[in-house]
C-alpha angles and dihedrals in degrees: 000000000000089000092050092048090051091051090051092050091050091049093052092048091051091051092051091049091051093049092048091050090049092055091048094052093045095244091127122040126203118247112285127225093194116131124216120216133185135181148106131277145121137289110238131189114232115203096210134108092009093320132286142179123256137181122239113193121216089255091058097255113143121217130188106215113214095196109031109157120234092244088064095046093103121127109241096011111153112227144170115219148173127197151145122261110234107209089168093064125084120194133197090229094077088204130114132345114301109245133179108215118227094179138003134172136178119250093193095112100086098175087207094299112066134067130307117261125227090253092054091045091051091052090049090052093048093049090048092054092048091051094052116109089232089063104031099043099040100052098262113199140165095038107189135177107229104168146015124195125187109221127212097252117082116271092004126135139165116217123197119209130176131193144159126251142159112280115256090220100043122020088201090065129075117217123206107216128201114198127185117198123191115206119190113191092326098321124108103228105166138021130184128181139187123186136195142098120299110269095253096053126080138196120231088246091057092046093053093045091053094041092219098182121178091008123121111237141160113244128192123198149119121285122234139164092023107164092008101085129080091247141057089267147093138202119260117199132191139128091028095298137090133212133191108243117203119201099176142024091043108159125179123218090261088057093254107151115215119221118268118253122225118242094178111145093019117119138178110281094030119128108229141179113230124191114200149090137288105230128224121212114306144166095258102028142040127247113265101031119124121226114209126221093178138001123197136160114264130252 
């Protein structure tokens, strides 16, 4: 019996040694708590902590991919993916659930049946703005994309465009319009607009109302009487008021003569942007004339 017992102890010891060796060489792994996930969604750019790309699944779950390839780092890209949740990983992003991707593929090729891509949606938004009466019938120009926001619903984006046009209230005034267009899987679902001049540009009416003498400002307006007055000057009209703009023979009280400003290429009826100063009474000029530092067509 003693011999048998010794043999049993030896057998148990040998088994324990084999198991220990197996763990050391990696042949046997301890049970894993890792969770596998799979689904579809979009890649979104997050402007936090220096900026990074995340994954937002169709069910709204947000994942922070630890190994997203550069070719998939495209804001709004539709993808299918599988991966392993890494609960043992902490990130400085403080956004989404850390996930190690095991597969990912683009779903952008719709073949006429799938979802609309961000590029297609952007084109739809741009064409919609250009077809609007506010743009087409009021001389819309300088259409620019100034912002793109990925919305929470799948294949949804909001695109911000701005452009310049003739004011609906005063054709002598140029309005700067900001338009936001929401596109949901190819359909335009919401539009918002705001119109007015950029904050650093004034109308003549505003200048006169504020009496901003001896202050450099940017004025917008329509040119008239160029070459028809007994002075190197023209009338500029906007906001219901006009001012006489001089571009030469501008002499200060101390007899300093300011440099002439070119009006080459400017004609009557043109809308221009004039940088300069509304003058107060002086020895060599009358109160209420405007001395130009620069004259360019607008926009």
